[in-house]
Backbone as a printed PyTorch tensor [residue, N CA C, xyz], in Angstrom:
tensor([[[  50.4320,   26.3770, -191.8330],
         [  50.0280,   27.4710, -190.9670],
         [  48.5120,   27.6260, -190.9660]],

        [[  47.8960,   27.4940, -192.1910],
         [  46.4400,   27.6020, -192.2800],
         [  45.7680,   26.5370, -191.4330]],

        [[  46.3180,   25.3280, -191.4550],
         [  45.7210,   24.2330, -190.7100],
         [  45.7500,   24.4890, -189.2090]],

        [[  46.8040,   25.1060, -188.7480],
         [  46.9140,   25.4250, -187.3160],
         [  45.8440,   26.4450, -186.9300]],

        [[  45.6520,   27.4520, -187.7690],
         [  44.6210,   28.4540, -187.4980],
         [  43.2240,   27.8450, -187.5140]],

        [[  42.9570,   26.9660, -188.4690],
         [  41.6510,   26.3080, -188.5380],
         [  41.4440,   25.4280, -187.3080]],

        [[  42.4570,   24.7000, -186.9120],
         [  42.3730,   23.8450, -185.7320],
         [  42.1120,   24.6820, -184.4790]],

        [[  42.8360,   25.7860, -184.3200],
         [  42.6210,   26.6670, -183.1640],
         [  41.2040,   27.2460, -183.1630]],

        [[  40.7070,   27.6180, -184.3200],
         [  39.3500,   28.1510, -184.4370],
         [  38.3230,   27.0980, -184.0150]],

        [[  38.5040,   25.8610, -184.4600],
         [  37.5900,   24.7750, -184.0980],
         [  37.6100,   24.5150, -182.5900]],

        [[  38.7850,   24.4980, -182.0200],
         [  38.9180,   24.2710, -180.5710],
         [  38.2410,   25.3990, -179.8010]],

        [[  38.4490,   26.6240, -180.2150],
         [  37.8290,   27.7710, -179.5520],
         [  36.3090,   27.7070, -179.6590]],

        [[  35.8050,   27.3050, -180.8170],
         [  34.3540,   27.1970, -181.0170],
         [  33.7620,   26.1130, -180.1220]],

        [[  34.3920,   24.9680, -180.0710],
         [  33.9140,   23.8670, -179.2270],
         [  33.9430,   24.2790, -177.7660]],

        [[  35.0100,   24.9280, -177.3260],
         [  35.1300,   25.3760, -175.9360],
         [  34.0310,   26.3770, -175.5990]],

        [[  33.7400,   27.3150, -176.4990],
         [  32.6930,   28.3160, -176.2650],
         [  31.3340,   27.6490, -176.1590]],

        [[  31.0320,   26.7070, -177.0430],
         [  29.7510,   25.9960, -177.0040],
         [  29.6260,   25.2040, -175.6990]],

        [[  30.6900,   24.5780, -175.2770],
         [  30.6620,   23.8060, -174.0310],
         [  30.3840,   24.7100, -172.8410]],

        [[  30.9860,   25.8950, -172.8260],
         [  30.7460,   26.8340, -171.7280],
         [  29.3040,   27.3140, -171.7370]],

        [[  28.7520,   27.6080, -172.9020],
         [  27.3550,   28.0390, -172.9970],
         [  26.4180,   26.9380, -172.5410]],

        [[  26.6620,   25.7160, -172.9610],
         [  25.8370,   24.5890, -172.5680],
         [  25.9020,   24.3810, -171.0650]],

        [[  27.0820,   24.4690, -170.5050],
         [  27.2720,   24.3020, -169.0720],
         [  26.5340,   25.3930, -168.2980]],

        [[  26.5140,   26.6010, -168.7940],
         [  25.8280,   27.7150, -168.1300],
         [  24.3300,   27.4980, -168.1270]],

        [[  23.7650,   27.0540, -169.2380],
         [  22.3180,   26.8820, -169.3090],
         [  21.8310,   25.7300, -168.4460]],

        [[  22.6220,   24.6950, -168.2630],
         [  22.1830,   23.5760, -167.4410],
         [  22.2770,   23.9020, -165.9550]],

        [[  22.9820,   24.9300, -165.5970],
         [  23.1170,   25.3050, -164.1920],
         [  22.1530,   26.4280, -163.7900]],

        [[  21.1670,   26.7150, -164.6230],
         [  20.2040,   27.7550, -164.2950],
         [  19.4310,   27.3590, -163.0450]],

        [[  18.9810,   28.3580, -162.3460],
         [  18.2190,   28.1440, -161.1220],
         [  16.8420,   27.5910, -161.4770]],

        [[  16.3990,   26.6000, -160.7220],
         [  15.0840,   25.9940, -160.9520],
         [  13.9860,   27.0400, -160.7650]],

        [[  12.9070,   26.9570, -161.5200],
         [  11.8250,   27.9420, -161.4090],
         [  11.2690,   28.0990, -159.9890]],

        [[  11.1380,   26.9960, -159.2320],
         [  10.5800,   27.1230, -157.8900],
         [  11.4770,   27.9510, -156.9660]],

        [[  12.7650,   28.0350, -157.2890],
         [  13.6680,   28.8800, -156.5040],
         [  13.5960,   30.3320, -156.9660]],

        [[  13.3290,   30.5350, -158.2460],
         [  13.1810,   31.8920, -158.7680],
         [  11.8510,   32.5030, -158.3310]],

        [[  10.8240,   31.6620, -158.2470],
         [   9.4760,   32.1010, -157.8800],
         [   9.0070,   31.2440, -156.7060]],

        [[   9.4500,   31.5690, -155.4840],
         [   9.1780,   30.7100, -154.3230],
         [   7.7790,   30.8760, -153.7280]],

        [[   6.7820,   30.8520, -154.5930],
         [   5.3910,   30.8690, -154.1530],
         [   4.6820,   29.7020, -154.8280]],

        [[   3.4310,   29.4730, -154.4570],
         [   2.6900,   28.3580, -155.0470],
         [   2.7740,   28.3970, -156.5690]],

        [[   3.0170,   27.2720, -157.1780],
         [   3.1890,   27.2180, -158.6420],
         [   1.8460,   27.2690, -159.3740]],

        [[   1.9090,   27.4040, -160.6880],
         [   0.6840,   27.3250, -161.4830],
         [   0.1890,   25.8760, -161.4890]],

        [[  -0.8510,   25.6270, -160.7330],
         [  -1.3980,   24.2750, -160.6000],
         [  -2.5820,   24.1300, -161.5470]],

        [[  -2.6210,   23.0180, -162.2410],
         [  -3.7550,   22.6920, -163.0990],
         [  -3.9420,   21.1860, -163.0070]],

        [[  -4.7620,   20.7660, -162.0460],
         [  -4.9980,   19.3390, -161.8430],
         [  -6.4260,   18.9860, -162.2190]],

        [[  -6.5620,   17.9080, -162.9620],
         [  -7.8810,   17.3710, -163.2780],
         [  -8.1970,   16.3550, -162.1870]],

        [[  -9.2700,   16.6230, -161.4340],
         [  -9.6720,   15.7350, -160.3530],
         [ -10.5310,   14.6020, -160.9250]],

        [[ -10.7060,   13.5140, -160.1660],
         [ -11.4820,   12.3740, -160.6770],
         [ -12.9090,   12.7280, -161.1190]],

        [[ -13.4940,   13.7520, -160.5360],
         [ -14.8500,   14.1470, -160.9490],
         [ -14.8270,   15.1270, -162.1250]],

        [[ -13.6790,   15.2720, -162.7510],
         [ -13.4400,   16.1330, -163.9280],
         [ -13.3900,   17.6270, -163.6240]],

        [[ -13.4750,   18.0180, -162.3510],
         [ -13.2850,   19.4280, -162.0330],
         [ -11.7950,   19.7460, -162.1020]],

        [[ -11.5080,   21.0290, -162.2250],
         [ -10.1180,   21.4790, -162.3380],
         [  -9.7220,   22.1840, -161.0510]],

        [[  -8.5840,   21.7980, -160.5070],
         [  -8.0310,   22.4550, -159.3260],
         [  -6.9010,   23.3600, -159.7930]],

        [[  -6.9890,   24.6380, -159.4400],
         [  -5.9530,   25.6040, -159.8010],
         [  -5.4050,   26.2560, -158.5470]],

        [[  -4.3650,   26.9830, -158.7200],
         [  -3.7570,   27.7320, -157.6180],
         [  -4.7880,   28.6640, -156.9710]],

        [[  -5.6120,   29.2800, -157.7900],
         [  -6.6040,   30.2370, -157.2940],
         [  -7.7000,   29.5750, -156.4660]],

        [[  -7.9210,   28.2930, -156.6670],
         [  -8.9760,   27.6110, -155.9140],
         [  -8.4850,   27.0050, -154.5960]],

        [[  -7.2040,   27.1690, -154.2980],
         [  -6.6660,   26.6430, -153.0430],
         [  -7.0400,   27.5400, -151.8750]],

        [[  -7.1310,   26.9330, -150.7080],
         [  -7.4020,   27.6960, -149.4880],
         [  -6.1230,   28.3730, -149.0140]],

        [[  -6.2840,   29.4150, -148.2460],
         [  -5.1380,   30.1350, -147.6700],
         [  -4.7500,   29.4310, -146.3710]],

        [[  -4.0410,   28.3340, -146.5010],
         [  -3.5710,   27.5840, -145.3410],
         [  -2.2940,   26.8530, -145.7420]],

        [[  -1.5540,   26.3370, -144.7670],
         [  -0.3410,   25.5980, -145.1220],
         [  -0.6720,   24.5050, -146.1390]],

        [[   0.2140,   24.3550, -147.1230],
         [  -0.0610,   23.4380, -148.2280],
         [   1.1250,   22.5110, -148.4670]],

        [[   0.7950,   21.2530, -148.6640],
         [   1.7680,   20.2300, -149.0000],
         [   1.4440,   19.7550, -150.4110]],

        [[   2.3710,   19.9650, -151.3350],
         [   2.2280,   19.4150, -152.6780],
         [   3.0980,   18.1690, -152.7350]],

        [[   2.4720,   17.0600, -153.0760],
         [   3.2060,   15.7950, -153.2030],
         [   3.0450,   15.3140, -154.6340]],

        [[   4.1550,   15.2180, -155.3500],
         [   4.1390,   14.6580, -156.6960],
         [   4.5080,   13.1960, -156.5630]],

        [[   3.6990,   12.3330, -157.1380],
         [   3.8810,   10.8960, -156.9210],
         [   3.3750,   10.1190, -158.1290]],

        [[   3.5380,    8.8240, -158.0490],
         [   2.9510,    7.9140, -159.0290],
         [   2.1930,    6.8530, -158.2410]],

        [[   0.9520,    6.5620, -158.6140],
         [   0.1550,    5.5880, -157.8650],
         [   0.7330,    4.1830, -157.8420]],

        [[   1.6620,    3.8750, -158.7410],
         [   2.2470,    2.5400, -158.7610],
         [   3.7260,    2.5220, -158.3610]],

        [[   4.1970,    3.6110, -157.7870],
         [   5.5870,    3.7200, -157.3320],
         [   5.7040,    3.1410, -155.9190]],

        [[   6.5650,    2.1530, -155.7490],
         [   6.7220,    1.5140, -154.4280],
         [   7.1360,    2.5170, -153.3520]],

        [[   8.0430,    3.4460, -153.6950],
         [   8.4810,    4.4540, -152.7210],
         [   7.3120,    5.3580, -152.3260]],

        [[   6.4910,    5.7100, -153.2970],
         [   5.3380,    6.5770, -153.0280],
         [   4.3190,    5.8610, -152.1470]],

        [[   4.0960,    4.5840, -152.4070],
         [   3.1470,    3.8130, -151.5990],
         [   3.6460,    3.6670, -150.1650]],

        [[   4.9360,    3.4240, -150.0050],
         [   5.5110,    3.3280, -148.6550],
         [   5.3720,    4.6610, -147.9190]],

        [[   5.6510,    5.7470, -148.6260],
         [   5.5160,    7.0780, -148.0310],
         [   4.0730,    7.3260, -147.6270]],

        [[   3.1430,    6.9830, -148.4980],
         [   1.7380,    7.2210, -148.2040],
         [   1.2540,    6.3570, -147.0490]],

        [[   1.7610,    5.1400, -146.9340],
         [   1.4170,    4.2880, -145.7890],
         [   1.8010,    4.9820, -144.4850]],

        [[   3.0000,    5.5540, -144.4540],
         [   3.4790,    6.2410, -143.2450],
         [   2.6630,    7.4980, -142.9550]],

        [[   2.3370,    8.2390, -143.9900],
         [   1.5640,    9.4730, -143.7970],
         [   0.1160,    9.1560, -143.4200]],

        [[  -0.4220,    8.1050, -144.0130],
         [  -1.8020,    7.7110, -143.7370],
         [  -1.9880,    7.3530, -142.2640]],

        [[  -0.9700,    6.7730, -141.6620],
         [  -1.0310,    6.4190, -140.2500],
         [  -1.0150,    7.6460, -139.3480]],

        [[  -0.6830,    8.8010, -139.8950],
         [  -0.5740,   10.0380, -139.1110],
         [  -1.5160,   11.1340, -139.6230]],

        [[  -2.6150,   10.7780, -140.2320],
         [  -3.5210,   11.7530, -140.8440],
         [  -3.9610,   12.8530, -139.8790]],

        [[  -4.1730,   12.5290, -138.6300],
         [  -4.6000,   13.5560, -137.6620],
         [  -3.5710,   14.6650, -137.5120]],

        [[  -2.3080,   14.3370, -137.6860],
         [  -1.2500,   15.3480, -137.5780],
         [  -1.2650,   16.3140, -138.7620]],

        [[  -1.9360,   15.9330, -139.8350],
         [  -1.9860,   16.7470, -141.0550],
         [  -3.3320,   17.4480, -141.2490]],

        [[  -4.2100,   17.3900, -140.2560],
         [  -5.5810,   17.8810, -140.4670],
         [  -5.6710,   19.3750, -140.7910]],

        [[  -4.6720,   20.1730, -140.4030],
         [  -4.6960,   21.6130, -140.6990],
         [  -3.8160,   21.9840, -141.8900]],

        [[  -3.4160,   20.9550, -142.6230],
         [  -2.5570,   21.1690, -143.7940],
         [  -3.3210,   20.7150, -145.0340]],

        [[  -3.3540,   21.5700, -146.0110],
         [  -3.9870,   21.2490, -147.2910],
         [  -3.0210,   20.3980, -148.1140]],

        [[  -3.4870,   19.2440, -148.5770],
         [  -2.6670,   18.3490, -149.3840],
         [  -3.0920,   18.4580, -150.8410]],

        [[  -2.1100,   18.5690, -151.7000],
         [  -2.3400,   18.5130, -153.1340],
         [  -1.4830,   17.3540, -153.6440]],

        [[  -2.1350,   16.2670, -154.0090],
         [  -1.4340,   15.1020, -154.5290],
         [  -1.5420,   15.1400, -156.0510]],

        [[  -0.4150,   15.1910, -156.7110],
         [  -0.4040,   15.3350, -158.1660],
         [   0.3750,   14.1980, -158.8140]],

        [[  -0.1390,   13.7320, -159.9280],
         [   0.5230,   12.6910, -160.7010],
         [   0.3300,   12.9730, -162.1800]],

        [[   1.1830,   12.3930, -162.9990],
         [   0.9900,   12.5090, -164.4390],
         [   0.4170,   11.2190, -165.0060]],

        [[   0.1250,   10.2710, -164.1360],
         [  -0.4220,    8.9780, -164.5630],
         [  -1.8880,    9.1110, -164.9760]],

        [[  -2.4080,    8.0510, -165.5590],
         [  -3.8040,    8.0360, -165.9910],
         [  -4.7460,    8.0900, -164.7980]],

        [[  -5.9810,    8.4410, -165.0520],
         [  -6.9610,    8.6230, -163.9890],
         [  -7.2980,    7.3150, -163.2680]],

        [[  -7.3520,    6.2010, -163.9890],
         [  -7.7400,    4.9340, -163.3730],
         [  -6.8190,    4.5370, -162.2080]],

        [[  -5.4880,    4.5370, -162.3770],
         [  -4.6300,    4.2190, -161.2280],
         [  -4.7480,    5.2430, -160.0980]],

        [[  -4.9750,    6.5030, -160.4640],
         [  -5.1510,    7.5390, -159.4400],
         [  -6.3910,    7.2590, -158.6040]],

        [[  -7.4790,    6.8870, -159.2560],
         [  -8.7190,    6.5710, -158.5300],
         [  -8.4940,    5.3850, -157.6030]],

        [[  -7.7610,    4.3880, -158.0510],
         [  -7.4340,    3.2440, -157.1950],
         [  -6.6350,    3.6680, -155.9710]],

        [[  -5.7060,    4.5870, -156.1670],
         [  -4.8930,    5.1230, -155.0660],
         [  -5.7820,    5.8660, -154.0650]],

        [[  -6.6670,    6.6920, -154.5720],
         [  -7.5840,    7.4600, -153.7150],
         [  -8.4500,    6.5110, -152.8980]],

        [[  -8.9470,    5.4650, -153.5310],
         [  -9.7960,    4.4930, -152.8270],
         [  -8.9980,    3.7030, -151.8020]],

        [[  -7.8030,    3.2840, -152.1650],
         [  -6.9650,    2.4900, -151.2480],
         [  -6.7220,    3.2340, -149.9380]],

        [[  -6.4210,    4.5340, -150.0390],
         [  -6.1030,    5.3210, -148.8420],
         [  -7.3070,    6.0890, -148.2940]],

        [[  -8.4870,    5.8520, -148.8770],
         [  -9.7330,    6.4900, -148.4210],
         [  -9.5880,    8.0160, -148.3480]],

        [[  -8.9470,    8.5840, -149.3550],
         [  -8.6630,   10.0140, -149.3570],
         [  -9.9150,   10.8730, -149.4650]],

        [[ -10.9950,   10.3100, -149.9790],
         [ -12.2490,   11.0560, -150.0660],
         [ -12.7900,   11.4010, -148.6810]],

        [[ -12.3230,   10.7140, -147.6440],
         [ -12.7610,   10.9950, -146.2690],
         [ -12.0810,   12.2220, -145.6700]],

        [[ -11.1260,   12.7830, -146.3800],
         [ -10.3660,   13.9170, -145.8570],
         [ -10.5990,   15.1490, -146.7320]],

        [[ -11.3580,   16.1090, -146.2420],
         [ -11.6670,   17.2930, -147.0630],
         [ -10.4390,   18.1620, -147.3650]],

        [[  -9.3590,   17.9800, -146.6180],
         [  -8.1460,   18.7830, -146.8430],
         [  -7.2270,   18.1700, -147.9020]],

        [[  -7.6330,   17.0450, -148.5070],
         [  -6.8010,   16.3720, -149.5020],
         [  -7.4840,   16.3830, -150.8660]],

        [[  -6.7380,   16.8460, -151.8500],
         [  -7.1910,   16.8150, -153.2460],
         [  -6.1350,   16.0690, -154.0440]],

        [[  -6.5730,   15.1060, -154.8350],
         [  -5.6470,   14.3380, -155.6740],
         [  -6.1070,   14.4360, -157.1160]],

        [[  -5.1620,   14.7320, -157.9990],
         [  -5.5350,   14.8840, -159.3930],
         [  -4.3870,   14.6430, -160.3440]],

        [[  -4.7460,   14.7110, -161.6030],
         [  -3.7930,   14.4720, -162.6840],
         [  -3.2260,   15.7960, -163.1760]],

        [[  -1.9040,   15.8930, -163.1880],
         [  -1.2040,   17.0730, -163.6910],
         [  -1.2390,   17.0000, -165.2170]],

        [[  -2.4050,   17.3430, -165.7780],
         [  -2.6660,   17.1480, -167.2020],
         [  -1.7310,   17.9580, -168.1000]],

        [[  -1.2880,   19.1000, -167.6240],
         [  -0.3930,   19.9430, -168.4280],
         [   1.0850,   19.6740, -168.1240]],

        [[   1.3380,   18.7640, -167.1930],
         [   2.6980,   18.3700, -166.8250],
         [   3.5350,   19.5970, -166.4340]],

        [[   2.9280,   20.4870, -165.6520],
         [   3.5880,   21.7190, -165.2170],
         [   4.6050,   21.4980, -164.0930]],

        [[   4.2510,   20.6540, -163.1490],
         [   5.0230,   20.5780, -161.9050],
         [   6.4110,   19.9420, -162.0240]],

        [[   6.6120,   18.8730, -162.7920],
         [   7.9690,   18.3080, -162.8670],
         [   9.0150,   19.3060, -163.3490]],

        [[   8.6870,   20.1090, -164.3290],
         [   9.6380,   21.1050, -164.8100],
         [   9.8140,   22.2550, -163.8380]],

        [[   8.7310,   22.6530, -163.1880],
         [   8.7950,   23.7510, -162.2290],
         [   9.7290,   23.4060, -161.0660]],

        [[   9.6200,   22.1680, -160.5870],
         [  10.4540,   21.7310, -159.4560],
         [  11.7290,   21.0050, -159.8870]],

        [[  11.8370,   20.6680, -161.1630],
         [  12.9470,   19.8510, -161.6710],
         [  13.0280,   18.5290, -160.9030]],

        [[  11.9110,   17.8600, -160.8530],
         [  11.7790,   16.6080, -160.1070],
         [  12.6420,   15.5180, -160.7490]],

        [[  13.4390,   14.8710, -159.8990],
         [  14.3120,   13.7890, -160.3620],
         [  13.8840,   12.4360, -159.8060]],

        [[  13.2380,   12.4330, -158.6330],
         [  12.7790,   11.1750, -158.0520],
         [  11.4890,   11.4060, -157.2720]],

        [[  10.7580,   10.3070, -157.0990],
         [   9.4670,   10.3610, -156.4170],
         [   9.5330,    9.6030, -155.1130]],

        [[   8.7170,    9.9490, -154.1440],
         [   7.8050,   11.0900, -154.1210],
         [   8.5710,   12.4010, -153.9450]],

        [[   7.9470,   13.4780, -154.3680],
         [   8.5410,   14.8040, -154.2530],
         [   7.5760,   15.6710, -153.4620]],

        [[   8.1220,   16.4440, -152.5170],
         [   7.2980,   17.2970, -151.6700],
         [   7.7220,   18.7580, -151.7810]],

        [[   6.7410,   19.6320, -151.8360],
         [   6.9720,   21.0730, -151.7340],
         [   6.0200,   21.5770, -150.6580]],

        [[   6.5640,   22.2510, -149.6670],
         [   5.7790,   22.7350, -148.5360],
         [   5.6740,   24.2520, -148.5860]],

        [[   4.4560,   24.7600, -148.3820],
         [   4.1830,   26.1960, -148.4330],
         [   3.4630,   26.6330, -147.1680]],

        [[   3.7370,   27.8600, -146.7410],
         [   3.0370,   28.4050, -145.5770],
         [   1.6510,   28.8940, -145.9920]],

        [[   0.8970,   29.4300, -145.0320],
         [  -0.4820,   29.8330, -145.3300],
         [  -0.5680,   31.0190, -146.2930]],

        [[   0.5280,   31.7350, -146.4740],
         [   0.5490,   32.8480, -147.4330],
         [   0.9790,   32.3880, -148.8210]],

        [[   1.2880,   31.1070, -148.9540],
         [   1.6980,   30.5690, -150.2440],
         [   3.1780,   30.7000, -150.5310]],

        [[   3.9760,   30.9650, -149.4980],
         [   5.4270,   31.0800, -149.6650],
         [   6.0940,   29.7330, -149.4010]],

        [[   7.0740,   29.4230, -150.2230],
         [   7.7750,   28.1550, -150.1000],
         [   8.4990,   28.0590, -148.7540]],

        [[   8.3040,   26.9160, -148.0990],
         [   9.0370,   26.6290, -146.8600],
         [  10.2770,   25.8150, -147.2160]],

        [[  10.0600,   24.6900, -147.8870],
         [  11.1570,   23.8150, -148.2920],
         [  10.6420,   22.7610, -149.2510]],

        [[  11.5530,   21.9720, -149.7850],
         [  11.1960,   20.8320, -150.6320],
         [  11.9480,   19.6030, -150.1380]],

        [[  11.3810,   18.4490, -150.4280],
         [  12.0200,   17.1720, -150.1290],
         [  11.8640,   16.2750, -151.3430]],

        [[  12.9200,   15.5480, -151.6550],
         [  12.8620,   14.6180, -152.7710],
         [  13.0900,   13.2160, -152.2310]],

        [[  12.2690,   12.2790, -152.6480],
         [  12.3090,   10.8910, -152.2360],
         [  11.6250,   10.7320, -150.8690]],

        [[  11.6450,    9.5210, -150.3470],
         [  10.9490,    9.2680, -149.0850],
         [  11.4930,   10.1520, -147.9780]],

        [[  10.5700,   10.6980, -147.1820],
         [  10.9150,   11.6360, -146.1160],
         [  10.1280,   11.2540, -144.8670]],

        [[  10.7770,   11.2600, -143.7390],
         [  10.1070,   10.9360, -142.4790],
         [   8.9640,   11.9230, -142.2240]],

        [[   7.8600,   11.3960, -141.7420],
         [   6.6780,   12.2280, -141.4670],
         [   7.0290,   13.3190, -140.4640]],

        [[   7.7930,   12.9830, -139.4440],
         [   8.1770,   13.9760, -138.4310],
         [   8.9670,   15.1270, -139.0550]],

        [[   9.8020,   14.8300, -140.0340],
         [  10.5910,   15.8710, -140.7040],
         [   9.6740,   16.8140, -141.4840]],

        [[   8.6710,   16.2620, -142.1400],
         [   7.7060,   17.0940, -142.8760],
         [   6.9280,   17.9850, -141.9140]],

        [[   6.4150,   17.3950, -140.8530],
         [   5.6280,   18.1630, -139.8750],
         [   6.4770,   19.2420, -139.1980]],

        [[   7.7240,   18.9020, -138.8970],
         [   8.6350,   19.8680, -138.2610],
         [   8.8680,   21.0670, -139.1750]],

        [[   8.9820,   20.8210, -140.4590],
         [   9.2060,   21.9240, -141.4170],
         [   8.0260,   22.8860, -141.4190]],

        [[   6.8240,   22.3950, -141.2610],
         [   5.6520,   23.2640, -141.2090],
         [   5.6170,   24.0970, -139.9370]],

        [[   6.2410,   23.6290, -138.8740],
         [   6.2050,   24.3380, -137.5970],
         [   7.2780,   25.4180, -137.4730]],

        [[   8.2620,   25.4120, -138.3790],
         [   9.3050,   26.4210, -138.3180],
         [   8.7050,   27.7930, -138.6420]],

        [[   9.1520,   28.8260, -137.9010],
         [   8.5950,   30.1730, -138.1600],
         [   9.0380,   30.7520, -139.4890]]])
């Protein structure tokens, strides 16, 4: 009889732990709880720091990427061909990679020619956890007031991104 009670107690304990674990993994992502611009801390190639407070009050595209990711390079090729369509949108390109590959990426796409684009290193690794990023490239779109419009994960058609910015 004692063994049956001990067995039932163990089963109940395991079941309770499983339910608690399942509940915590289903928590809402921070970007959904706080649908405004996230705490940004990017180290730019010139060693200046870009923060949320230093952003302009205009539509903003945050793109999390890796300079050596084939999907990210393909996405950037498509976006680079349409730069004029993005001229009124502030771009924040963030990576957790080292500065050297980032500088190569900036040079390859001539990003220094576009004053609306800032690319930097997410030195504090804030953004992947905030968005719960699972694949790259990752996009978060914000209106001029800093409110979240939508997010996209993985390669996304340029027209789809631009259309999202035009929605009221």
